[in-house]
All heavy atoms as an XYZ file, in Angstrom:
670
protein
N      14.086    -14.942     -5.441
C      14.561    -14.182     -4.306
C      15.348    -15.127     -3.394
O      14.885    -16.211     -3.066
C      13.377    -13.587     -3.549
C      13.768    -12.881     -2.273
S      12.412    -12.053     -1.417
C      11.456    -13.436     -0.820
N      16.508    -14.673     -2.983
C      17.324    -15.470     -2.074
C      16.994    -15.093     -0.624
O      16.389    -14.049     -0.362
C      18.819    -15.228     -2.312
O      19.128    -13.878     -1.960
C      19.206    -15.497     -3.769
N      17.446    -15.925      0.292
C      17.255    -15.634      1.714
C      17.949    -14.336      2.092
O      17.402    -13.521      2.839
C      17.776    -16.800      2.555
N      19.146    -14.113      1.554
C      19.889    -12.888      1.858
C      19.165    -11.660      1.317
O      19.141    -10.611      1.970
C      21.299    -12.978      1.278
N      18.579    -11.770      0.131
C      17.820    -10.652     -0.421
C      16.615    -10.330      0.473
O      16.296     -9.162      0.678
C      17.344    -10.956     -1.839
C      18.421    -10.847     -2.883
C      17.909    -11.237     -4.248
O      17.351    -12.325     -4.430
N      18.109    -10.363     -5.222
N      15.981    -11.345      0.978
C      14.829    -11.146      1.858
C      15.252    -10.413      3.125
O      14.628     -9.427      3.536
C      14.185    -12.489      2.183
S      12.611    -12.367      3.065
N      16.331    -10.865      3.750
C      16.839    -10.206      4.962
C      17.240     -8.760      4.677
O      16.934     -7.846      5.440
C      18.036    -10.977      5.531
C      17.678    -12.285      6.196
C      18.870    -12.889      6.938
N      20.076    -12.990      6.143
C      20.399    -14.028      5.369
N      19.583    -15.070      5.308
N      21.519    -14.038      4.689
N      17.930     -8.550      3.549
C      18.361     -7.210      3.186
C      17.186     -6.281      2.923
O      17.191     -5.115      3.331
N      16.172     -6.786      2.253
C      14.986     -5.977      1.956
C      14.284     -5.570      3.246
O      13.889     -4.410      3.418
C      14.039     -6.760      1.057
N      14.160     -6.513      4.161
C      13.544     -6.170      5.455
C      14.356     -5.106      6.168
O      13.809     -4.181      6.769
C      13.430     -7.414      6.352
C      12.317     -8.326      6.005
C      12.012     -9.355      7.086
N      13.133    -10.105      7.599
C      13.763     -9.857      8.735
N      13.401     -8.867      9.513
N      14.784    -10.619      9.128
N      15.673     -5.226      6.094
C      16.549     -4.249      6.737
C      16.368     -2.856      6.154
O      16.305     -1.872      6.889
N      16.265     -2.770      4.822
C      16.061     -1.472      4.186
C      14.739     -0.838      4.596
O      14.637      0.383      4.730
C      16.103     -1.615      2.661
C      17.474     -1.838      2.047
C      17.331     -2.164      0.562
C      18.346     -0.609      2.232
N      13.737     -1.670      4.801
C      12.418     -1.162      5.182
C      12.263     -0.978      6.685
O      11.302     -0.365      7.131
C      11.331     -2.122      4.674
C      11.202     -2.225      3.151
C      10.280     -3.389      2.790
C      10.720     -0.914      2.564
N      13.198     -1.554      7.452
C      13.085     -1.480      8.906
C      12.006     -2.410      9.445
O      11.396     -2.126     10.471
N      11.773     -3.514      8.744
C      10.747     -4.473      9.136
C      11.363     -5.649      9.869
O      12.445     -6.120      9.525
C      10.034     -5.035      7.918
C       9.130     -4.107      7.189
C       8.901     -2.783      7.458
C       8.341     -4.421      6.045
N       8.013     -2.276      6.553
C       7.654     -3.248      5.676
C       8.156     -5.574      5.296
C       6.779     -3.214      4.587
C       7.296     -5.535      4.212
C       6.607     -4.369      3.874
N      10.635     -6.165     10.827
C      11.013     -7.415     11.486
C      10.441     -8.571     10.663
O       9.632     -8.360      9.746
C      10.435     -7.457     12.901
O       9.019     -7.533     12.834
N      10.830     -9.781     11.013
C      10.253    -10.957     10.357
C       8.754    -11.000     10.604
O       7.974    -11.377      9.717
C      10.925    -12.233     10.867
N       8.326    -10.581     11.793
C       6.896    -10.554     12.109
C       6.163     -9.536     11.239
O       5.031     -9.784     10.798
C       6.690    -10.229     13.584
N       6.797     -8.391     10.963
C       6.189     -7.383     10.086
C       5.951     -7.956      8.694
O       4.867     -7.821      8.129
C       7.074     -6.142      9.969
C       7.187     -5.351     11.249
O       6.245     -5.367     12.065
O       8.242     -4.705     11.441
N       6.988     -8.584      8.134
C       6.864     -9.155      6.799
C       5.819    -10.259      6.779
O       5.000    -10.333      5.862
C       8.214     -9.683      6.305
C       8.206    -10.377      4.941
C       7.627     -9.478      3.849
C       9.614    -10.830      4.576
N       5.827    -11.093      7.792
C       4.848    -12.178      7.862
C       3.427    -11.619      7.892
O       2.550    -12.068      7.146
C       5.112    -13.038      9.099
N       3.199    -10.641      8.727
C       1.862    -10.064      8.837
C       1.401     -9.408      7.554
O       0.236     -9.540      7.162
N       2.287     -8.715      6.877
C       1.927     -8.020      5.644
C       1.731     -8.975      4.472
O       1.026     -8.652      3.524
C       2.983     -6.980      5.296
C       3.012     -5.828      6.277
C       4.235     -4.955      6.046
N       4.406     -3.977      7.087
C       4.148     -2.682      6.948
N       3.694     -2.223      5.818
N       4.345     -1.867      7.955
N       2.375    -10.135      4.533
C       2.263    -11.100      3.443
C       1.224    -12.177      3.716
O       0.907    -12.967      2.835
C       3.615    -11.759      3.173
O       4.033    -12.511      4.293
N       0.705    -12.214      4.946
C      -0.287    -13.227      5.292
C       0.312    -14.589      5.587
O      -0.387    -15.595      5.555
N       1.597    -14.617      5.859
C       2.279    -15.874      6.159
C       2.695    -15.898      7.624
O       2.662    -14.890      8.308
C       3.502    -16.044      5.254
C       3.202    -16.140      3.763
C       4.484    -16.063      2.957
C       2.440    -17.411      3.449
N       3.125    -17.040      8.071
C       3.557    -17.242      9.448
C       4.971    -16.707      9.649
O       5.835    -16.859      8.780
C       3.500    -18.744      9.755
C       3.867    -19.053     11.171
O       3.069    -18.730     12.059
O       4.958    -19.599     11.376
N       5.223    -16.094     10.795
C       6.560    -15.584     11.106
C       7.601    -16.695     11.074
O       8.730    -16.495     10.622
C       6.566    -14.907     12.475
C       7.906    -14.336     12.851
C       7.914    -13.667     14.220
O       6.856    -13.570     14.869
O       9.005    -13.242     14.634
N       7.222    -17.876     11.519
C       8.140    -19.013     11.490
C       8.579    -19.356     10.079
O       9.731    -19.739      9.846
N       7.668    -19.198      9.109
C       8.031    -19.455      7.719
C       9.092    -18.462      7.253
O      10.068    -18.835      6.606
C       6.813    -19.383      6.790
C       7.213    -19.400      5.346
C       7.617    -20.579      4.743
C       7.234    -18.237      4.602
C       8.032    -20.596      3.414
C       7.649    -18.240      3.279
C       8.042    -19.426      2.681
N       8.900    -17.186      7.577
C       9.868    -16.158      7.176
C      11.230    -16.483      7.775
O      12.252    -16.456      7.080
C       9.400    -14.749      7.605
C      10.470    -13.707      7.318
C       8.085    -14.381      6.923
N      11.259    -16.807      9.050
C      12.524    -17.119      9.715
C      13.180    -18.359      9.118
O      14.394    -18.381      8.895
C      12.298    -17.293     11.215
C      11.897    -16.002     11.891
C      11.449    -16.195     13.327
O      11.051    -17.283     13.731
N      11.513    -15.121     14.105
N      12.396    -19.381      8.831
C      12.932    -20.603      8.244
C      13.490    -20.336      6.855
O      14.582    -20.786      6.507
C      11.845    -21.695      8.176
O      11.405    -21.981      9.504
C      12.355    -22.963      7.525
N      12.748    -19.578      6.056
C      13.221    -19.237      4.713
C      14.538    -18.468      4.781
O      15.477    -18.755      4.049
C      12.171    -18.420      3.959
C      12.686    -17.879      2.652
C      12.994    -18.736      1.604
C      12.886    -16.519      2.473
C      13.491    -18.241      0.397
C      13.388    -16.017      1.284
C      13.688    -16.882      0.241
N      14.604    -17.491      5.671
C      15.794    -16.648      5.751
C      17.024    -17.370      6.297
O      18.142    -16.929      6.081
C      15.500    -15.389      6.574
C      14.581    -14.430      5.834
C      14.360    -13.130      6.570
O      14.769    -13.012      7.742
O      13.774    -12.217      5.961
N      16.832    -18.463      6.998
C      17.985    -19.246      7.460
C      18.406    -20.281      6.428
O      19.440    -20.925      6.587
C      17.693    -19.963      8.794
O      16.586    -20.850      8.614
C      17.412    -18.964      9.904
N      17.610    -20.428      5.364
C      17.957    -21.346      4.294
C      17.650    -22.796      4.582
O      18.155    -23.677      3.895
N      16.843    -23.040      5.588
C      16.474    -24.426      5.892
C      15.131    -24.749      5.257
O      14.321    -23.873      4.991
C      16.391    -24.652      7.413
O      15.446    -23.737      7.957
C      17.738    -24.428      8.070
N      14.917    -26.008      4.999
C      13.649    -26.440      4.432
C      13.602    -26.223      2.925
O      14.551    -25.771      2.294
N      12.467    -26.578      2.348
C      12.243    -26.453      0.909
C      10.891    -25.768      0.707
O       9.885    -26.416      0.460
C      12.263    -27.840      0.261
C      12.182    -27.780     -1.245
O      12.486    -26.721     -1.821
O      11.801    -28.802     -1.849
N      10.868    -24.427      0.828
C       9.599    -23.714      0.763
C       8.993    -23.732     -0.633
O       9.710    -23.758     -1.637
C       9.967    -22.295      1.175
C      11.397    -22.163      0.827
C      12.000    -23.524      1.009
N       7.678    -23.729     -0.679
C       6.963    -23.672     -1.949
C       7.225    -22.328     -2.621
O       7.297    -21.287     -1.963
C       5.470    -23.854     -1.704
N       7.375    -22.352     -3.943
C       7.689    -21.131     -4.676
C       6.585    -20.084     -4.531
O       6.861    -18.883     -4.558
C       7.944    -21.433     -6.148
O       6.786    -21.998     -6.735
N       5.350    -20.508     -4.362
C       4.252    -19.561     -4.186
C       4.379    -18.758     -2.903
O       4.022    -17.573     -2.867
N       4.889    -19.376     -1.871
C       5.071    -18.670     -0.605
C       6.225    -17.668     -0.714
O       6.150    -16.560     -0.176
C       5.316    -19.660      0.524
C       4.085    -20.559      0.747
C       4.295    -21.511      1.866
N       3.648    -20.889      3.031
C       3.822    -21.276      4.272
N       4.643    -22.272      4.540
N       3.197    -20.675      5.254
N       7.274    -18.040     -1.411
C       8.391    -17.118     -1.618
C       7.909    -15.935     -2.460
O       8.252    -14.789     -2.185
C       9.584    -17.826     -2.286
C      10.136    -18.907     -1.353
C      10.677    -16.826     -2.654
C      11.156    -19.810     -1.996
N       7.091    -16.217     -3.459
C       6.561    -15.143     -4.305
C       5.674    -14.204     -3.501
O       5.660    -12.998     -3.743
C       5.799    -15.708     -5.505
C       5.338    -14.649     -6.476
C       6.452    -13.749     -7.001
O       7.583    -14.211     -7.209
O       6.170    -12.545     -7.199
N       4.951    -14.726     -2.515
C       4.135    -13.868     -1.652
C       5.019    -12.902     -0.866
O       4.693    -11.715     -0.741
C       3.296    -14.715     -0.699
N       6.146    -13.390     -0.375
C       7.093    -12.515      0.328
C       7.664    -11.470     -0.622
O       7.705    -10.275     -0.318
C       8.242    -13.328      0.936
C       7.911    -14.327      2.037
C       9.173    -15.075      2.457
C       7.266    -13.635      3.215
N       8.100    -11.934     -1.776
C       8.709    -11.034     -2.768
C       7.723     -9.946     -3.200
O       8.075     -8.769     -3.269
C       9.178    -11.847     -3.970
C       9.852    -11.031     -5.049
C      10.260    -11.951     -6.220
N      10.708    -11.202     -7.352
C      11.980    -10.985     -7.655
N      12.935    -11.472     -6.892
N      12.305    -10.283     -8.710
N       6.496    -10.330     -3.482
C       5.482     -9.361     -3.908
C       5.214     -8.327     -2.826
O       5.062     -7.133     -3.113
C       4.186    -10.082     -4.264
O       4.373    -10.917     -5.367
N       5.160     -8.771     -1.587
C       4.937     -7.852     -0.466
C       6.069     -6.843     -0.368
O       5.835     -5.643     -0.188
C       4.809     -8.641      0.847
O       3.696     -9.542      0.739
C       4.608     -7.725      2.035
N       7.291     -7.318     -0.503
C       8.452     -6.429     -0.430
C       8.484     -5.456     -1.609
O       8.788     -4.272     -1.437
C       9.736     -7.250     -0.365
C       9.912     -8.070      0.916
C      11.025     -9.104      0.758
C      10.177     -7.160      2.108
N       8.115     -5.929     -2.786
C       8.106     -5.055     -3.955
C       7.029     -3.968     -3.824
O       7.278     -2.815     -4.197
C       7.894     -5.883     -5.225
C       9.104     -6.732     -5.574
S       8.840     -7.819     -6.992
C       8.735     -6.637     -8.310
N       5.878     -4.312     -3.292
C       4.823     -3.309     -3.076
C       5.276     -2.237     -2.098
O       4.824     -1.094     -2.154
C       3.541     -3.973     -2.568
C       2.702     -4.606     -3.654
C       1.319     -4.994     -3.160
N       1.313     -5.841     -1.987
C       1.409     -7.168     -1.983
N       1.522     -7.818     -3.128
N       1.375     -7.853     -0.863
N       6.179     -2.605     -1.199
C       6.694     -1.649     -0.211
C       7.832     -0.799     -0.768
O       8.336      0.068     -0.070
C       7.156     -2.397      1.034
N       8.254     -1.052     -2.008
C       9.279     -0.221     -2.625
C      10.633     -0.865     -2.807
O      11.604     -0.195     -3.134
N      10.714     -2.174     -2.639
C      11.985     -2.874     -2.832
C      12.141     -3.258     -4.302
O      11.198     -3.709     -4.941
C      12.057     -4.141     -1.948
C      12.090     -3.762     -0.472
C      13.242     -5.018     -2.324
C      13.325     -2.988     -0.037
N      13.344     -3.063     -4.821
C      13.699     -3.483     -6.174
C      14.747     -4.576     -6.024
O      15.762     -4.389     -5.344
C      14.267     -2.306     -6.992
C      14.735     -2.773     -8.356
C      13.232     -1.202     -7.112
N      14.484     -5.717     -6.647
C      15.425     -6.835     -6.602
C      16.355     -6.744     -7.798
O      15.920     -6.521     -8.921
C      14.673     -8.169     -6.617
C      13.950     -8.434     -5.340
C      12.649     -7.984     -5.160
C      14.563     -9.094     -4.296
C      11.971     -8.200     -3.973
C      13.905     -9.318     -3.095
C      12.607     -8.867     -2.941
N      17.652     -6.878     -7.545
C      18.644     -6.858     -8.615
C      19.206     -8.261     -8.756
O      19.474     -8.941     -7.765
C      19.763     -5.853     -8.315
O      20.404     -6.211     -7.088
C      19.212     -4.441     -8.193
N      19.346     -8.695     -9.988
C      19.890    -10.018    -10.255
C      21.198     -9.859    -11.006
O      21.649     -8.760    -11.275
C      18.885    -10.843    -11.065
C      17.613    -11.124    -10.265
O      17.733    -11.429     -9.071
O      16.513    -11.021    -10.840
N      21.782    -10.944    -11.328
C      23.067    -10.910    -12.025
C      24.090    -11.688    -11.235
O      23.756    -12.589    -10.469
N      25.352    -11.320    -11.408
C      26.429    -12.038    -10.729
C      26.319    -11.925     -9.214
O      26.639    -12.855     -8.484
C      27.781    -11.510    -11.189
N      25.852    -10.776     -8.732
C      25.686    -10.565     -7.305
C      24.273    -10.059     -7.036
O      24.023     -8.856     -7.094
C      26.714     -9.535     -6.777
O      28.013     -9.934     -7.174
C      26.657     -9.435     -5.265
N      23.322    -10.969     -6.754
C      21.950    -10.537     -6.488
C      21.892     -9.634     -5.257
O      22.645     -9.815     -4.304
C      21.199    -11.843     -6.223
C      22.043    -12.908     -6.819
C      23.460    -12.415     -6.701
N      21.029     -8.636     -5.309
C      20.892     -7.716     -4.190
C      19.523     -7.081     -4.153
O      18.604     -7.515     -4.848
N      19.395     -6.043     -3.346
C      18.153     -5.288     -3.227
C      18.484     -3.813     -3.064
O      19.575     -3.455     -2.626
C      17.290     -5.748     -2.023
C      16.759     -7.146     -2.219
C      18.059     -5.658     -0.720
N      17.533     -2.972     -3.430
C      17.649     -1.539     -3.202
C      16.246     -0.978     -3.067
O      15.272     -1.629     -3.408
C      18.408     -0.850     -4.328
C      17.705     -0.889     -5.673
C      18.480     -0.101     -6.718
N      17.930     -0.274     -8.039
C      16.871      0.376     -8.514
N      16.232      1.247     -7.760
N      16.436      0.154     -9.731
N      16.167      0.240     -2.560
C      14.883      0.923     -2.482
C      14.578      1.563     -3.824
O      15.482      2.041     -4.513
C      14.911      2.005     -1.401
C      14.917      1.524      0.044
C      15.097      2.709      0.983
C      13.630      0.790      0.372
N      13.307      1.597     -4.187
C      12.904      2.262     -5.418
C      13.143      3.762     -5.287
O      13.310      4.281     -4.179
C      11.431      1.999     -5.714
O      10.620      2.648     -4.746
N      13.165      4.441     -6.386
C      13.370      5.891     -6.379
C      12.306      6.582     -5.528
O      12.596      7.544     -4.831
C      13.344      6.449     -7.800
C      14.521      6.025     -8.641
C      15.854      6.474     -8.078
O      15.941      7.603     -7.567
O      16.812      5.695     -8.157
N      11.066      6.106     -5.569
C       9.990      6.710     -4.795
C      10.255      6.569     -3.300
O       9.992      7.481     -2.535
C       8.631      6.087     -5.134
C       8.144      6.415     -6.530
C       8.808      5.570     -7.609
O       9.326      4.501     -7.341
N       8.821      6.071     -8.826
N      10.791      5.439     -2.882
C      11.087      5.213     -1.469
C      12.252      6.078     -1.005
O      12.326      6.481      0.133
C      11.414      3.748     -1.200
C      10.225      2.840     -1.154
C       9.335      3.158      0.014
O       8.324      3.817     -0.141
N       9.700      2.719      1.187
N      13.191      6.347     -1.904
C      14.359      7.149     -1.550
C      14.100      8.633     -1.694
O      14.963      9.445     -1.432
C      15.557      6.763     -2.423
C      16.075      5.383     -2.127
C      17.365      5.128     -2.813
N      17.139      5.035     -4.251
C      18.092      5.073     -5.151
N      19.333      5.236     -4.790
N      17.827      4.956     -6.419
N      12.932      8.995     -2.148
C      12.619     10.400     -2.339
C      12.453     10.725     -3.810
O      11.683     11.582     -4.170
N      13.183     10.019     -4.654
C      13.034     10.148     -6.087
C      13.478     11.474     -6.687
O      13.403     11.652     -7.882
N      13.939     12.424     -5.910
C      14.328     13.715     -6.451
C      15.760     13.660     -6.940
O      16.698     13.616     -6.168
C      14.170     14.816     -5.407
C      14.477     16.197     -5.956
O      14.640     16.327     -7.184
O      14.539     17.136     -5.156
N      15.921     13.646     -8.249
C      17.249     13.611     -8.844
C      17.805     15.005     -9.044
O      18.915     15.165     -9.522
C      17.196     12.902    -10.191
C      16.753     11.472    -10.111
C      16.657     10.848    -11.494
O      16.864     11.558    -12.504
O      16.387      9.660    -11.565
N      17.031     16.021     -8.731
C      17.468     17.382     -8.995
C      17.089     17.786    -10.405
O      16.264     17.164    -11.050
N      17.724     18.814    -10.900
C      17.449     19.311    -12.247
C      18.409     18.657    -13.224
O      19.619     18.663    -13.021
C      17.606     20.842    -12.296
O      16.769     21.425    -11.297
C      17.232     21.386    -13.658
N      17.855     18.112    -14.279
C      18.697     17.476    -15.290
C      19.473     18.535    -16.065
O      19.024     19.653    -16.235
C      17.855     16.631    -16.224
C      17.221     15.454    -15.508
C      16.617     14.493    -16.500
N      16.042     13.363    -15.814
C      16.681     12.237    -15.567
N      17.924     12.085    -15.943
N      16.087     11.248    -14.937
N      20.626     18.152    -16.557
C      21.528     19.071    -17.229
C      20.831     19.831    -18.359
O      20.966     21.049    -18.477
C      22.743     18.315    -17.771
C      23.813     19.154    -18.453
C      24.369     20.181    -17.483
C      24.906     18.263    -18.988
N      20.064     19.144    -19.169
C      19.386     19.786    -20.290
C      18.309     20.771    -19.867
O      17.873     21.602    -20.668
N      17.872     20.704    -18.610
C      16.823     21.591    -18.119
C      17.364     22.782    -17.343
O      16.587     23.610    -16.871
C      15.854     20.807    -17.222
C      15.111     19.729    -17.982
O      14.880     19.909    -19.197
O      14.774     18.710    -17.358
N      18.668     22.881    -17.195
C      19.246     23.985    -16.448
C      19.107     25.309    -17.204
O      19.293     25.368    -18.414
C      20.729     23.739    -16.158
C      21.053     22.728    -15.082
C      22.563     22.518    -15.003
C      20.511     23.171    -13.734
N      18.751     26.330    -16.472
C      18.687     27.677    -17.019
C      19.416     28.585    -16.041
O      19.820     28.158    -14.961
C      17.229     28.171    -17.151
O      16.665     28.280    -15.857
C      16.411     27.218    -18.016
N      19.555     29.838    -16.390
C      20.173     30.774    -15.452
C      19.322     30.953    -14.213
O      19.833     31.318    -13.144
C      20.422     32.143    -16.105
O      19.178     32.643    -16.617
C      21.438     32.037    -17.219
N      18.028     30.684    -14.292
C      17.128     30.839    -13.150
C      17.234     29.668    -12.165
O      17.098     29.849    -10.971
C      15.673     30.986    -13.623
C      15.419     32.256    -14.369
C      15.717     33.491    -13.519
O      15.255     33.533    -12.361
O      16.422     34.391    -14.008
N      17.406     28.439    -12.666
C      17.432     27.292    -11.749
C      18.828     26.730    -11.526
O      18.990     25.717    -10.878
C      16.472     26.190    -12.209
C      16.863     25.588    -13.544
O      17.983     25.715    -13.991
N      15.900     24.942    -14.186
N      19.837     27.399    -12.015
C      21.222     26.953    -11.842
C      21.809     27.540    -10.568
O      22.732     28.326    -10.569
C      22.060     27.358    -13.053
C      23.454     26.777    -13.007
O      23.664     25.801    -12.264
O      24.329     27.309    -13.708
N      21.233     27.185     -9.443
C      21.676     27.716     -8.149
C      21.784     26.620     -7.146
O      21.108     25.706     -7.087
C      20.705     28.766     -7.642
C      20.635     29.925     -8.580
C      19.507     30.843     -8.187
N      19.199     31.669     -9.334
C      19.389     32.969     -9.362
N      19.838     33.595     -8.323
N      19.109     33.662    -10.417
């Protein structure tokens, strides 16, 4: 997880650094330091942040441009009726 992903995930959830710290059992100063990219945090502490965010519904995307998004459950998850399930009764 990158610092930007952490900030973005908090933004999607509407959490402050203090919220994330409290939910992960870490110090708010650690969250702020990690998100500014200073210091060399232990990987276990970063994993604690990541796990907390994932439990709250954040999905981390990797690849050429790492990012974050809300899980389908957090977004409502209702995709509507799939094409193969359409009938004259539910096609409205």
